C-alpha atoms as one frame of an Amber mdcrd trajectory, in Angstrom:
protein
   0.023   0.055  -0.110   1.251   3.584  -0.986   2.091   5.977   1.251  -0.979
   8.354  -0.780  -3.390   5.604  -0.436  -3.187   5.009   2.984  -3.478   8.760
   3.493  -6.526   8.922   1.470  -7.886   6.060   3.094  -7.535   7.214   6.526
  -8.863  10.581   5.710 -12.247   8.658   4.807 -12.031   6.361   7.362 -14.524
   6.453  10.321 -12.605   6.646  13.913 -11.647   3.044  14.561 -12.280   1.015
  17.615  -8.701  -0.511  16.945  -6.930   2.318  16.157  -4.091   1.682  18.143
  -2.976  -1.448  16.754  -3.741  -0.448  13.523  -0.970   2.673  14.302   1.773
  -0.161  15.187   1.310  -1.818  11.875   1.688   1.336   9.598  -2.333   0.096
   8.180  -2.842   3.787   8.452  -0.805   7.217   8.238  -1.839  10.307   9.753
  -0.295  13.790  10.482   2.054  14.353  13.097   0.599  16.956  15.137   2.376
  19.548  16.961   2.480  22.910  18.113   2.754  26.296  16.081   5.949  27.968
  17.160   6.395  31.787  16.429   9.574  32.268  13.886  12.366  34.895  13.945
  10.617  36.514  11.613   7.844  37.785  14.220   4.243  36.959  12.092   5.837
  34.328  10.363   5.084  30.577  11.293   5.267  27.206   9.528   3.371  23.668
   9.967   4.093  20.342   8.221   1.090  18.043   8.631  -0.248  15.073   6.878
  -0.348  15.730   2.972  -0.072  19.285   3.206   1.921  22.574   4.978   1.347
  25.813   5.871   2.868  29.290   6.615   2.247  32.569   7.767   3.740  35.797
   5.670   2.874  39.232   6.713  -0.265  37.752   9.150  -1.681  36.176   6.227
  -1.981  32.367   6.082  -0.911  30.201   2.870  -1.063  26.037   2.686  -0.234
  23.615  -0.121  -0.453  19.914  -0.556  -3.254  17.753  -0.527  -6.722  19.578
   0.048  -9.303  16.762   0.174 -11.179  17.964   2.716 -10.518  21.644   2.281
  -7.247  21.746   4.470  -5.953  24.346   2.480  -8.638  26.751   3.234  -9.197
  28.223  -0.213 -12.653  27.582  -0.538 -12.043  24.663  -3.014 -10.783  21.092
  -2.611  -8.260  21.262  -5.340  -4.766  20.683  -4.190  -2.031  22.451  -4.655
   1.639  22.159  -4.962   2.353  25.766  -4.450   1.287  27.933  -1.744  -1.984
  29.050  -2.287  -3.990  32.070  -0.372  -6.272  30.762   2.861  -9.735  32.762
   2.320 -10.051  35.895   4.004 -13.439  37.088   2.576 -15.189  35.491   5.781
 -14.023  35.432   9.847 -10.453  36.249   8.547 -11.519  39.544   6.932  -8.938
  41.859   8.738  -7.777  39.728  10.692  -3.635  39.539  11.271  -2.632  35.816
  11.930   0.060  34.901  14.252   0.186  30.961  14.415  -0.162  28.035  12.261
  -0.737  24.571  12.925  -2.165  21.635  10.517  -2.258  17.718  10.970  -4.394
  15.329  10.046  -7.301  16.981   7.614  -7.534  20.151   9.392  -5.816  23.455
  10.031  -5.582  25.839  12.784  -4.432  29.567  13.431  -4.646  32.223  16.050
  -4.662  35.874  15.422  -3.172  38.778  17.258  -5.912  39.161  19.593  -5.891
  35.654  20.353  -8.723  34.450  18.987  -8.947  31.103  16.725 -10.079  29.777
  13.687 -10.080  26.412  11.767 -10.735  24.895   8.801 -11.058  21.390   6.992
 -12.387  18.149   8.189 -14.901  18.264  11.244 -16.142  14.849  11.496 -15.372
  14.839  15.410 -15.897  18.515  16.134 -12.102  19.278  15.573 -12.796  22.633
  13.928 -14.327  23.569  17.465 -17.544  25.566  16.146 -19.982  23.740  17.305
 -20.503  21.537  14.429 -19.045  18.191  12.755 -19.608  19.988   9.138 -16.604
  20.066   6.916 -15.614  23.491   5.533 -13.242  24.497   3.074 -12.781  27.869
   4.434 -12.017  29.232   7.847 -14.626  29.212  10.747 -14.258  30.847  13.989
 -13.655  28.342  17.154 -16.515  28.747  19.666 -16.017  31.550  22.481 -19.601
  30.994  24.100 -18.579  28.293  26.391 -15.636  28.068  28.705 -13.619  30.546
  26.268 -15.728  32.931  26.697 -13.515  36.382  27.298 -10.307  34.431  27.081
  -7.370  35.418  24.852  -5.129  32.396  23.330  -1.714  32.047  23.224  -0.805
  28.727  21.445  -2.935  26.246  19.618  -2.160  22.771  18.584  -3.691  20.675
  15.929  -4.194  16.826  15.740  -5.581  14.383  13.502  -8.908  14.123  15.223
  -8.839  16.751  18.186  -7.081  20.463  18.624  -5.929  22.373  22.018  -5.105
  25.529  22.949  -3.729  27.316  25.935  -5.019  30.890  27.156  -3.060  33.943
  28.274  -3.557  32.431  32.141  -2.041  28.831  31.313  -5.484  27.634  30.818
  -5.401  24.414  28.568  -8.837  23.971  26.232  -9.300  20.868  23.950 -11.865
  19.795  21.421 -12.734  17.080  18.941 -12.475  13.061  19.496 -12.004  11.556
  23.096 -12.726   8.239  22.839  -9.192   7.626  24.786  -9.433  10.555  27.196
  -7.544  13.166  25.083  -9.266  16.306  25.860  -8.350  15.718  29.251 -11.729
  16.668  30.864 -11.795  13.432  33.111 -14.596  11.936  30.237 -14.238  10.040
  26.569 -17.082  12.306  25.480 -16.327  13.630  22.283 -17.149  17.858  21.630
 -17.555  20.207  19.092 -16.725  22.813  21.342 -13.632  23.727  23.671 -13.717
  21.503  27.058 -11.442  23.055  29.839  -8.971  20.568  30.892  -9.085  19.240
  33.897  -7.316  21.234  36.768  -8.218  19.198  40.193  -5.433  16.747  40.210
  -1.582  16.780  38.473  -2.412  20.301  37.348  -3.855  22.326  40.530  -2.152
  25.177  40.924  -0.022  25.022  37.705   0.148  27.473  34.557   0.965  25.922
  31.570   2.967  27.432  28.589   3.225  25.178  26.200   0.726  22.353  24.449
   1.155  19.503  21.898  -1.267  16.846  20.167  -0.705  13.801  19.658  -2.277
  10.819  17.665  -4.623   9.867  20.816  -2.934  11.765  23.601  -2.024  15.585
  24.714   0.818  16.846  26.492   1.958  20.211  28.366   4.667  21.839  30.150
   4.129  24.258  32.905   5.726  27.302  34.139   8.458  25.135  36.146   9.428
  22.858  33.313   7.508  19.994  34.221   5.458  17.938  31.891   2.198  16.247
  31.743   0.033  14.395  29.425  -3.377  12.827  29.247  -4.973  10.240  26.782
  -3.969   6.870  25.426  -0.928   5.322  26.803  -0.374   2.273  25.009   3.219
   2.305  24.011   3.967   5.236  27.350   3.320   8.055  25.253   2.075   9.311
  28.547   5.754   9.088  29.973   4.193   8.153  33.544   6.380   4.392  33.816
   2.866   2.800  32.761   0.978   1.828  29.847  -2.420   3.028  31.129  -4.079
   5.236  29.605  -6.040   8.428  31.652  -8.476  10.999  30.748  -7.097  13.875
  32.957  -3.417  14.790  33.205  -0.574  12.883  34.790   3.003  13.764  35.768
   5.579  12.633  33.043   8.278  10.757  35.254  10.887  12.810  36.456  12.642
  10.092  38.528  15.000   9.025  35.404  16.606  10.810  32.638  14.071  13.657
  33.548  15.833  14.009  36.997  16.707  17.679  38.069  15.828  18.764  34.746
  13.644  22.073  33.334  11.918  21.393  30.482  11.396  24.268  27.818   9.517
  22.757  24.713   7.339  19.784  24.423   6.005  18.012  21.025   3.983  14.883
  20.555   4.419  12.705  17.353   1.999  10.023  16.350   2.848   7.596  19.413
   6.088   9.244  20.983   6.414  12.514  22.936  10.127  14.694  22.857  11.005
  17.200  25.156  14.054  20.036  25.066  15.524  21.120  28.565  17.288  24.269
  29.439  20.554  22.973  28.628  19.422  22.362  24.966  19.395  18.394  25.485
  16.394  16.138  24.131  14.401  13.556  25.736  11.780  11.161  24.111   9.320
   8.546  25.307   6.613   6.204  23.777   6.820   4.295  20.687   9.877   3.552
  19.141   9.470   0.832  16.070  11.230   2.999  13.774  14.006   4.466  16.178
  12.152   7.806  17.002  13.105   7.946  20.213  16.563   8.675  19.024  18.629
   6.693  21.657  19.966   4.201  19.216  17.384   1.454  20.033  14.834   0.648
  17.730  11.765  -1.819  17.126   8.796  -2.752  19.309  10.398  -3.990  22.031
  12.220  -0.819  22.921   9.193   1.203  23.336   9.738   3.332  26.418   7.199
   4.416  28.864   9.869   6.521  30.487  11.436   9.760  29.174  15.297   8.651
  27.792  17.774  10.500  26.422  18.394  11.121  22.814  21.789   9.746  21.984
  24.371  12.516  21.387  27.611  10.473  20.645  27.495  11.355  16.963  26.509
  14.630  15.014  24.661  15.964  18.234  28.395  15.831  20.265  28.689  19.120
  21.233  25.644  20.710  20.109  22.929  22.479  22.073  19.769  22.340  20.673
  17.208  24.920  20.645  13.824  23.661  19.080  12.254  19.916  18.773   9.425
  18.644  16.370   8.120  15.485  16.137   6.753  14.065  13.258   4.490  10.672
  12.922   7.175   8.254  13.323  10.265  10.661  13.100  11.736  13.643  15.016
  13.888  16.502  14.277  15.688  19.263  15.880  17.755  22.564  15.225  20.713
  23.657  17.279  22.203  27.012  18.417  23.788  27.380  14.945  20.840  26.539
  13.218  21.608  23.189  11.901  18.960  20.965  11.565  18.904  16.984  12.439
  16.283  14.315  12.132  16.255  10.643  13.070  13.300   7.884  12.841  11.476
   6.576   9.754  13.051   7.841   6.161  11.219   5.541   3.542  10.292   8.884
   2.077  13.492  10.978   2.664  11.807  12.769   5.897  15.219  12.789   7.381
  16.256  15.365   4.817  20.271  13.587   4.598  19.881  12.367   1.191  19.027
   9.072   2.018  15.943   6.860   2.339  17.438   4.332   5.153  16.241   4.880
   8.524  18.142   6.306  11.729  17.483   5.486  15.300  20.203   8.301  15.976
  20.547  11.718  14.632  21.658  12.624  11.698  22.313  15.854  10.054  19.910
  17.264   7.167  21.771  18.217   3.968  23.196  21.394   3.260  25.064  21.022
   0.560  21.832  22.329  -1.791  19.220  24.716  -1.099  20.267  24.627   2.425
  23.819  25.804   1.748  25.004  28.993   3.956  21.269  29.148   5.577  20.892
  29.553   9.121  17.145  27.773  10.137  15.050  29.239  12.804  12.227  26.955
  12.933  11.476  23.089  11.841   8.383  21.497  11.747   7.803  17.500  10.891
   4.790  16.004   9.557   3.968  12.653   8.347   6.455  11.961   6.158   7.843
  15.243   5.201   9.629  18.174   7.258   9.969  21.586   6.647  11.786  24.670
   7.974  12.455  28.399   7.821  15.650  30.394   7.598  16.551  33.972   9.013
  15.042  35.232   5.863  11.573  33.777   6.363  12.521  31.607   3.537  10.606
  28.099   3.687  12.360  24.416   2.985  10.952  21.227   2.780  11.825  17.600
   2.133  10.463  13.918   1.980   7.079  12.853   0.631   5.866  15.037  -2.244
   2.938  12.546  -3.654   0.299  15.559  -2.933   2.486  18.571  -3.625   3.106
  19.426  -0.112   6.465  20.073  -0.617   5.132  23.097  -2.491   7.998  23.435
  -5.176   5.326  23.038  -7.656   6.320  19.324  -8.170   5.148  16.201  -6.599
   8.425  14.352  -6.894   9.758  13.354  -3.361  12.977  14.580  -2.048  15.668
  13.290   0.279  17.185  16.792   0.504  15.793  20.171   1.118  14.229  21.656
  -1.672  12.882  25.679  -1.534   9.672  26.222  -1.434   8.017  28.193  -4.416
   6.476  31.738  -3.731   2.852  32.224  -4.446   1.832  32.176  -8.117   0.473
  35.483  -9.428  -3.309  35.015  -8.522  -6.645  36.579 -10.251  -5.067  36.266
 -13.899  -7.376  37.282 -16.790  -6.213  37.171 -20.620  -8.036  39.520 -23.353
  -7.284  38.599 -26.693  -6.725  41.274 -29.640  -5.328  40.662 -33.138  -2.780
  38.083 -32.963  -2.259  39.150 -29.219  -3.541  38.940 -25.754  -3.273  40.941
 -22.660  -2.931  39.312 -19.711  -3.347  41.225 -16.209  -3.312  39.877 -12.724
  -2.552  40.561  -9.147   0.525  41.024  -7.209   1.392  38.041  -5.194   1.901
  38.525  -1.171   3.570  35.246  -0.264   6.772  35.577  -1.577   8.539  33.088
   0.589  11.159  35.729   2.467  12.158  36.939  -1.532  11.604  40.088  -2.961
   9.683  40.466  -6.115  12.064  41.293  -9.206   9.269  40.444 -12.046   6.764
  38.281 -14.042   6.883  36.560 -17.250   3.508  35.538 -18.990   3.522  32.882
 -21.061   1.073  31.407 -23.603   0.754  27.537 -25.138   1.126  26.465 -27.524
   3.717  28.159 -28.856   5.473  29.436 -25.660   5.352  33.189 -26.663   5.584
  35.306 -23.494   5.949  38.974 -22.625   7.866  40.094 -19.113   7.720  43.319
 -16.858   9.784  44.366 -13.804   6.834  45.211 -11.830   3.790  46.147 -13.934
   0.686  43.639 -13.377  -0.089  43.561 -16.992   1.897  42.763 -20.367   0.632
  42.164 -24.051   1.927  38.568 -25.471   2.529  39.554 -29.439   3.332  37.094
 -32.197   0.010  34.626 -31.792  -2.094  33.303 -34.446  -5.249  34.176 -34.825
  -8.026  31.556 -34.813  -6.001  29.648 -32.211  -7.337  29.124 -28.356  -4.086
  29.451 -25.956  -3.646  29.027 -22.290  -2.006  31.503 -20.846  -0.316  31.567
 -17.101   1.941  34.017 -15.288   5.225  33.088 -13.182   6.447  35.497 -10.415
  10.099  36.043  -9.967  11.594  36.956  -6.738  15.066  36.865  -4.829  13.912
  33.143  -3.569  13.093  31.624  -6.545  10.248  31.447  -9.231   6.785  31.059
  -8.097   4.639  28.127 -10.089   2.766  29.259 -12.998  -0.813  30.729 -12.271
  -3.728  28.711 -13.129  -4.109  29.238 -16.581  -6.730  31.155 -18.208  -7.909
  31.261 -21.955  -7.977  33.742 -24.879  -8.801  32.962 -28.142  -7.015  36.097
 -30.882  -9.778  36.012 -33.649  -8.948  34.261 -37.164  -8.447  36.200 -40.222
 -12.369  36.927 -41.112 -13.444  40.091 -39.446 -15.123  40.520 -36.426 -16.889
  43.303 -34.647 -15.430  44.412 -31.575 -17.542  47.186 -30.520 -20.906  47.685
 -29.182 -24.066  47.939 -31.137 -25.406  50.963 -29.996 -24.578  54.245 -28.977
 -26.401  57.500 -27.786 -25.737  60.904 -29.114 -27.963  64.207 -27.646 -29.456
  66.633 -30.450 -26.689  69.771 -30.779 -23.934  68.218 -29.205 -20.812  67.062
 -30.983 -20.219  63.189 -30.573 -17.961  60.544 -31.900 -18.452  56.787 -32.117
 -15.353  54.366 -32.962 -16.712  51.003 -34.697 -13.712  48.188 -34.191 -13.661
  44.871 -35.695 -10.289  42.269 -35.943  -9.331  40.434 -39.294  -6.330  40.076
 -41.340  -5.882  41.774 -43.332  -7.820  45.175 -41.317 -11.370  44.709 -42.586
 -13.158  48.092 -45.018 -16.490  49.053 -43.113 -19.675  49.987 -44.441 -23.080
  50.859 -43.529 -26.223  50.955 -45.023 -29.294  53.274 -43.259 -30.185  56.781
 -42.706 -28.036  58.968 -40.712 -29.528  61.649 -38.781 -28.745  65.116 -40.044
 -25.693  66.648 -39.217 -24.028  62.966 -38.699 -21.782  61.307 -40.800 -19.589
  57.864 -41.341 -16.011  57.546 -42.427 -13.769  53.771 -42.767 -11.024  54.834
 -41.294  -8.784  51.897 -43.660  -7.302  50.267 -40.179 -10.255  48.120 -39.711
 -12.029  51.187 -37.921 -14.712  53.466 -39.152 -15.979  56.634 -37.197 -19.578
  58.057 -36.800 -19.452  61.232 -35.873 -20.926  64.989 -35.890 -23.877  67.261
 -34.289 -27.158  66.131 -34.797 -29.086  69.157 -36.132 -32.401  70.295 -37.657
 -35.152  67.396 -36.908 -33.058  64.536 -36.198 -34.153  63.075 -33.189 -35.237
  59.492 -32.295 -33.659  55.507 -33.041 -31.557  55.387 -36.336 -31.349  51.890
 -37.438 -27.899  50.873 -39.393 -26.432  48.063 -40.705 -22.404  47.962 -40.532
 -20.345  45.319 -42.843 -17.007  44.724 -42.164 -14.849  42.756 -45.492 -11.714
  41.481 -46.480 -10.300  38.266 -48.264 -11.191  35.831 -45.455 -15.153  37.018
 -45.504 -17.611  39.194 -44.029 -19.556  40.070 -40.979 -22.344  42.265 -40.252
 -23.508  44.155 -37.330 -26.867  45.630 -36.303 -26.211  49.143 -34.982 -28.683
  51.729 -33.384 -27.952  55.307 -33.057 -30.210  57.152 -30.691 -30.328  60.622
 -30.839 -31.653  62.369 -27.883 -33.903  65.712 -27.897 -34.658  68.092 -24.904
 -38.490  68.601 -24.490 -40.279  71.448 -25.674 -44.285  72.493 -25.410 -45.868
  73.688 -28.431 -47.796  77.073 -27.641 -50.966  76.607 -26.121 -53.274  79.814
 -26.347 -55.820  81.135 -23.689 -59.018  79.062 -23.729 -62.193  80.075 -22.816
 -64.378  77.486 -21.165 -68.493  77.375 -20.068 -70.123  75.837 -17.397 -71.850
  72.699 -18.560 -70.493  72.903 -22.021 -67.456  69.831 -22.511 -64.292  70.845
 -23.047 -61.137  69.175 -24.776 -58.001  70.814 -24.934 -54.886  68.930 -26.514
 -51.297  69.553 -24.936 -48.510  68.632 -27.863 -44.980  68.486 -26.826 -41.614
  67.609 -28.822 -38.530  65.706 -27.962 -37.059  62.194 -27.477 -37.634  60.219
 -25.686 -41.070  61.528 -25.877 -41.256  63.612 -22.590 -43.559  62.713 -19.815
 -45.832  65.753 -19.353 -47.651  67.216 -16.048 -49.897  69.833 -15.182 -49.644
  72.460 -11.857 -52.340  74.894 -10.802 -55.919  74.606 -10.248 -58.450  73.531
 -12.933 -61.779  74.196 -12.714 -64.040  71.546 -11.474 -64.912  68.973 -13.928
 -61.568  69.121 -15.771 -59.341  66.676 -15.367 -55.152  66.487 -16.866 -54.705
  63.139 -18.388 -50.727  62.368 -19.725 -51.210  60.168 -22.525 -47.510  58.941
 -22.590 -46.622  60.110 -26.280 -45.502  63.510 -25.755 -48.993  64.723 -25.909
 -51.496  65.150 -22.859 -55.367  66.053 -22.525 -57.199  68.603 -20.531 -61.155
  67.444 -21.194 -64.491  67.219 -19.015 -67.263  69.545 -18.347 -67.213  72.806
 -16.031 -69.395  71.601 -13.447 -71.930  74.043 -12.079 -70.948  75.976  -9.146
 -67.575  76.195 -10.668 -65.873  79.769  -9.144 -65.757  82.055 -12.330 -62.703
  84.120 -13.466 -59.046  83.249 -14.651 -57.471  79.926 -13.827 -53.728  79.844
 -14.726 -52.090  76.662 -15.654 -48.384  75.328 -15.893 -47.252  72.356 -17.930
 -44.445  70.656 -17.495 -42.630  68.441 -20.189 -39.511  66.102 -19.167 -37.283
  63.245 -20.781 -33.504  62.630 -20.027 -32.434  65.088 -22.034 -33.966  68.031
 -19.777 -37.305  69.801 -18.811 -39.578  72.668 -20.657 -42.851  74.523 -19.397
 -45.140  76.442 -20.415 -48.045  78.582 -19.145 -51.372  79.310 -19.872 -54.728
  80.580 -19.110 -58.284  78.959 -18.710 -60.984  81.178 -18.491 -64.417  80.321
 -17.080 -66.668  83.288 -16.832 -69.033  83.471 -13.717 -72.659  81.923 -14.931
 -75.536  84.624 -14.334 -77.865  84.092 -12.049 -81.733  83.473 -13.283
């Protein structure tokens, strides 16, 4: 069974009752969970998970690798061998992220105010949002219960559960709990955070670090003591037993840890390692592949108490500063920024240039991508490992079947490779005559480098254009009538990005094609110009049929364009339908075109009108203009008369002045309105007062 197959199989697997026995035989492969560590670059953080990796640059998250369950957080389930931006349109809008952690099929992050967000797989509530629905975009971890008002300082993602610390040093966990790994004294799953029990070993303790294993969890307190809870079938709780616990128990300090002050702790698949204040490392738990690093290997060498990592080889005289546990391998950094790994290595996760496992530390290769580099952070996943250097550049090595090394490939590497910068996003391409104009947005994640330019390339053929910073350029020399896939690569001092997702552009064939609109509007008495444009090779000749308004003319420019221009005059108003025809040796194209001339309203003169009580009256009001103006009346009318707009530029004042209407003069104002303006006309209706009999 291949590594890729076992990973995919596990992701679709319901939580198995015999998980631990399956794990022992490598029948299922899962991510190596660990806490996220802030790098020396301030806001940068990197985390290697199952078949995916994630990092933070400038407060934003980027992920790469497998995305079957939405763990890349970009709103899709499409995998990527180069970094893609985590979606920031929802709960992450306006947020600045400081830590990131990924494992199994989900990813979590903290922002600068201590709020937590997760995305990806959620079948056991590991996203912590109160549901068990997967999400391909970040969701906020619930803060209505035990975490109400708490600001988090650390977060760590496991395969099926997640844990965090707050500023007061209290721990919270959520997700799967069959083995008591949530630490609240129960084995009940929870889709919202629960508080880790503090009535026993943690009474009065302030926790400073937390790390999640497969089905166990460990933490350090402010005095440098370690505590673990959950399953202990292989001694991963480190308390000299193989008995699990649903509440924290103290890691044994009667042996290797006697008088030691621990400064960092990291949980792998079924083992745990810790770093002390002198730079020495100790591990306990499962050791079938030498992941404890003490020179022993095999199931019989599992240890339920801490053992010291061997320092007789490459670690002789070294002071270690960081430690990270993968699924069945472990890695560390020393004070010089050099990396060392030990344990399982079938896919090159130790980074030493071989696939031979080792029960003692081996040096990660520095003859290639890491030549002259000083590493500041290291993170171990299932079969791969990643690290950051002092410039914030990321490197990865090991299995790469899902693109988790982020180097725009899917070939495993036994030595470190440089992560590709983010490809330019939001690429578009507009076709022209034998050209395509490519445009894009500047990438943000540059893997610690500085942008130096871009290249946009069209395939087939490979025609390209380059810029030194502009986010648009024109690819010329294309064949009309051919559809091209166009992608853009960013060039940086940290290397080139992968190619962006391709977009298509199809420069038109040699036959004429109209590219301008099919309508235009001009105002009476105002000069205007409309340019008719076409494509075709050679440039088409353009003609027209149909009547033009007075004052307007049509001219072919002999370059594939024509001009309709002038000043509409005299009686010009209304819609003028035209037929435009473009011709060259390759064919003919026609376009129906409408020129609309608008005209401001004018109301024809209305004479003083005499009316008589009891005698019907009908008075028509007429207005000109285009479009036909709306007519309105203001001023009192004699009782019995009514004003009606006919909707065609005319209106009617009609009716029979009623008996009792007051005699005299009735001043009336008519208003005509259309899109081009307003006109008014005043007149008077005279109604003689009826004589009394």
